[in-house]
C-alpha positions in Angstrom: -9.5 9.4 -36.3 -8.0 11.4 -39.2 -11.2 11.9 -40.9 -12.9 13.2 -37.1 -9.9 15.5 -37.0 -10.7 17.0 -40.3 -14.4 17.6 -39.5 -13.3 18.9 -36.3 -11.0 21.7 -37.8 -13.9 22.6 -40.0 -16.4 23.0 -37.4 -14.4 24.8 -35.0 -13.0 27.3 -37.6 -16.3 28.4 -38.8 -17.6 29.1 -35.7 -16.4 32.4 -34.1 -17.2 31.4 -30.5 -14.7 28.1 -30.5 -11.6 29.8 -32.6 -8.5 29.3 -31.0 -7.4 32.5 -29.9 -5.2 34.0 -27.4 -8.1 35.5 -25.7 -10.0 32.0 -25.9 -7.1 30.1 -24.6 -6.7 32.3 -21.6 -10.2 31.2 -20.6 -9.4 27.8 -20.6 -7.3 27.5 -17.2 -5.3 29.4 -14.9 -2.0 27.9 -16.5 -2.8 29.8 -19.9 -4.3 33.0 -18.1 -0.8 33.5 -16.3 1.0 32.7 -20.0 2.3 35.7 -21.9 1.0 36.6 -25.6 3.9 35.1 -27.2 3.5 31.8 -25.4 -0.1 31.7 -26.1 0.6 32.2 -29.9 3.0 29.0 -29.7 0.4 27.0 -28.1 -1.9 27.8 -30.8 0.4 27.3 -33.5 1.0 23.6 -32.3 -2.6 22.7 -31.5 -4.6 20.1 -33.2 -8.4 19.9 -33.7 -10.0 17.0 -32.3 -13.1 15.2 -32.3 -14.1 12.4 -29.8 -17.4 10.4 -30.1 -19.9 9.8 -27.2 -18.7 7.2 -24.9 -15.1 7.2 -26.0 -12.3 7.7 -23.4 -10.0 10.8 -24.3 -7.1 8.9 -22.1 -7.4 6.6 -19.3 -5.6 6.9 -15.9 -2.0 5.6 -15.4 -1.2 5.6 -19.2 1.7 8.0 -19.9 0.8 11.6 -20.4 0.9 12.6 -23.9 -1.2 15.6 -24.7 -3.5 18.3 -22.9 -7.0 18.6 -24.2 -9.0 21.8 -24.6 -12.6 21.2 -24.6 -14.5 23.4 -27.1 -17.9 21.9 -27.4 -19.4 18.7 -25.4 -19.4 17.3 -21.7 -17.0 15.4 -20.3 -16.6 13.7 -17.1 -13.2 12.9 -15.0 -13.1 9.6 -13.5 -11.0 8.3 -10.7 -10.2 4.4 -10.5 -11.7 3.2 -7.1 -9.1 1.5 -5.0 -9.0 -2.2 -5.0 -10.6 -2.4 -8.6 -9.9 -5.3 -10.5 -9.0 -5.5 -14.5 -7.8 -3.3 -16.7 -10.7 -1.5 -18.0 -12.0 1.8 -17.2 -15.5 2.3 -16.7 -18.5 3.5 -14.4 -18.2 0.1 -12.3 -14.7 0.4 -11.4 -14.4 4.1 -11.2 -15.9 7.1 -9.5 -16.9 10.4 -11.2 -14.8 13.3 -9.9 -16.1 16.3 -12.0 -18.3 17.0 -14.7 -17.8 19.7 -17.3 -20.2 21.0 -20.1 -18.7 23.1 -22.8 -15.6 25.1 -22.9 -13.2 26.5 -23.0 -11.6 24.1 -20.5 -8.4 22.4 -20.3 -7.6 18.9 -19.0 -4.4 17.0 -18.3 -2.2 20.0 -18.0 -0.7 18.9 -14.6 0.2 15.7 -15.8 1.9 16.8 -18.6 3.7 19.4 -16.6 5.0 16.6 -14.4 5.8 14.3 -17.2 4.2 11.5 -15.5 0.9 9.3 -16.2 -2.3 10.5 -16.0 -3.8 10.8 -12.8 -7.4 10.6 -14.1 -9.3 9.2 -16.8 -11.6 11.7 -19.2 -14.7 10.5 -20.6 -17.0 11.8 -23.6 -20.6 12.0 -22.0 -21.5 13.5 -25.6 -19.5 14.0 -28.6 -16.9 16.2 -27.9 -15.0 19.2 -30.3 -11.7 20.8 -29.0 -7.8 21.0 -29.6 -5.1 18.8 -28.5 -1.5 20.1 -27.4 1.2 17.9 -27.5 3.0 17.4 -24.1 6.3 18.3 -25.4 4.9 21.5 -26.9 3.4 22.3 -23.6 6.1 21.5 -21.6 8.9 23.3 -23.7 6.7 26.5 -23.7 6.0 26.4 -19.8 10.2 26.1 -19.6 10.4 29.5 -21.6 8.2 31.7 -19.3 9.7 34.3 -17.5 11.3 33.5 -14.1 8.1 35.1 -12.2 5.5 33.6 -14.4 7.0 30.3 -14.3 6.8 30.5 -10.3 3.1 31.4 -10.6 2.7 28.4 -12.6 4.3 26.1 -10.1 2.3 27.8 -7.2 -1.1 26.7 -9.1 0.2 23.5 -9.6 1.0 23.0 -6.1 -2.6 24.0 -5.2 -3.6 21.1 -8.1 -1.6 18.8 -6.1 -3.2 19.6 -2.9 -6.9 19.0 -4.6 -5.8 16.1 -6.6 -3.9 13.9 -4.0 -5.4 12.3 -1.0 -2.9 11.9 1.7 -2.3 8.5 3.4 -0.3 7.0 6.2 1.5 4.9 3.7 3.2 7.9 2.4 5.4 7.9 5.6 5.1 4.5 6.5 7.1 3.1 3.9 10.3 4.2 5.9 11.2 2.4 9.0 11.9 5.8 10.4 8.4 6.6 10.7 7.2 3.0 11.9 4.9 2.9 14.9 4.9 6.6 14.9 1.5 7.6 16.7 1.5 11.1 15.2 1.6 10.1 11.5 -2.1 11.6 11.0 -1.3 14.7 12.9 1.9 15.2 10.6 -0.1 14.3 7.3 -2.3 17.5 8.1 0.9 19.7 8.1 2.4 18.8 4.7 2.5 21.2 2.1 2.8 20.5 -1.4 5.8 21.5 -3.7 6.4 21.1 -7.5 9.8 22.3 -8.7 11.6 22.2 -12.3 14.4 20.1 -13.1 18.0 21.9 -11.9 16.2 23.5 -8.6 18.2 23.3 -5.9 16.2 22.5 -2.7 18.8 22.8 -0.3 22.5 23.0 0.0 25.0 21.2 2.0 25.9 23.2 5.4 22.8 25.4 5.3 20.6 25.1 8.1 17.7 22.3 8.0 14.2 24.0 7.7 12.5 21.2 6.0 12.2 17.3 4.8 10.7 15.9 1.5 8.5 13.2 0.5 8.5 12.5 -2.9 5.5 11.7 -4.9 6.9 11.9 -8.5 10.2 12.6 -10.0 13.9 12.0 -8.8 16.1 14.2 -6.6 19.9 13.7 -6.6 22.0 14.2 -3.4 25.3 15.7 -3.5 28.1 15.9 -0.8 31.9 16.9 -0.5 32.2 14.6 2.5 35.0 12.0 1.3 33.5 9.5 3.6 30.0 9.8 2.1 31.7 9.8 -1.5 33.8 6.6 -0.5 30.5 4.9 0.1 28.9 5.8 -2.9 31.9 4.0 -4.7 30.6 0.8 -3.1 27.4 1.0 -5.1 26.8 1.4 -9.0 28.2 4.8 -10.2 25.6 7.5 -10.6 26.2 8.5 -14.2 24.4 11.0 -16.4 24.1 13.7 -13.7 26.4 17.0 -13.6 26.8 18.5 -10.4 24.8 21.4 -10.0 26.7 22.3 -6.8 30.6 23.0 -7.4 32.9 20.6 -5.6 30.3 18.0 -4.9 29.7 14.6 -5.9 26.4 12.7 -6.5 26.3 10.0 -3.7 22.2 8.9 -3.9 19.1 9.4 -5.8 15.7 9.6 -4.2 12.7 8.8 -6.2 8.9 8.5 -6.0 8.0 6.9 -2.5 11.3 8.1 -0.6 12.0 10.8 1.5 15.3 13.1 2.3 16.2 15.7 4.6 15.0 13.9 7.9 18.6 13.8 9.5 18.7 17.5 10.1 15.2 17.7 11.6 16.1 14.8 14.1 19.4 15.8 15.2 18.8 19.5 14.7 22.0 20.0 12.5 22.9 21.6 9.0 22.3 19.7 5.9 24.8 16.9 5.0 24.0 17.0 1.3 22.7 19.2 -1.3 19.6 18.1 -3.0 18.9 18.9 -6.7 15.8 17.9 -8.8 16.9 16.2 -12.1 13.2 15.8 -13.3 10.0 17.8 -12.7 9.6 17.1 -8.7 6.1 16.6 -7.1 6.9 16.4 -3.1 5.4 16.9 0.0 7.5 19.4 2.6 7.3 18.9 6.3 9.0 21.8 8.0 11.5 21.0 10.9 9.1 23.1 13.5 6.1 20.5 12.9 8.6 17.7 12.8 10.2 18.5 16.3 6.8 19.2 17.6 5.8 15.7 16.9 9.1 14.2 18.4 8.3 16.4 21.7 4.7 14.6 21.8 6.2 11.1 21.3 9.7 11.2 23.3 9.8 7.2 22.7 9.6 7.3 19.0 12.2 10.3 19.1 14.6 8.1 20.8 13.6 5.1 18.3 14.0 7.6 15.3 17.8 8.9 16.7 18.8 4.9 16.8 17.5 4.0 13.2 19.6 7.4 11.9 22.6 6.2 13.7 22.3 2.6 12.5 22.2 3.8 9.1 25.0 6.1 9.3 27.2 2.8 10.8 
């Protein structure tokens, strides 16, 4: 690998068309196109040349995202593992080809590195591929240093990526007894909106009107409360250490992680939020507005009564 990287460095720097410059990097993807010049220079400073052989996997699905790959020369395929596929190997027998890219510049893995999650796809070299590898830590750190308005645009771009990459399934909601036997699940799935927020972002505050609820795909959200009864309940469970309250005067009482949802009480009872919700990591979630949730309740009054009963029992 070290030898191939050395060869790649010589080839990429000899050819003007593949030299990593700010202008070249901006053509690799929407994220780099949005970045200011000084951030692009930092990306270039830490990027390492790489050469992958024909038939080699750059990375495999469900492995920790460690780098962003910027393709300069060659052809790659993006694979998605088939449902029900057995074994740990990734090949054409148990994977479906999602897309094919010939030549560059083109960026891969930026969404996964931003989220600090596992790779959502497998990257396969159809031919020998030359490019640049950018470590995940550098990529994430430079994104955190972007101006606020630019960072919001980057998050919006990743929300659109999230919409493209994830196929919504009823199982997203059916993990909760609140949505068991709900006939309008498919209808609700079509009204979910993607959300990508950074660590420290406050999704809503205690006492504010409830406008939405969230289903977490990746990441963690801490729920804070100033209610003495909620705090007393939290003391019965293992303490939540390592969290500093982003909301003065409130205590961390629960953590919502991947596969869970929060904010549903205000949507069912039409009351203000009883907690404040703060992202402790980069969070990918689906947002359901209270208006759409209420519409589903009106279409299914029997389920509405059952939802109120489930939430009342949870409080007891």
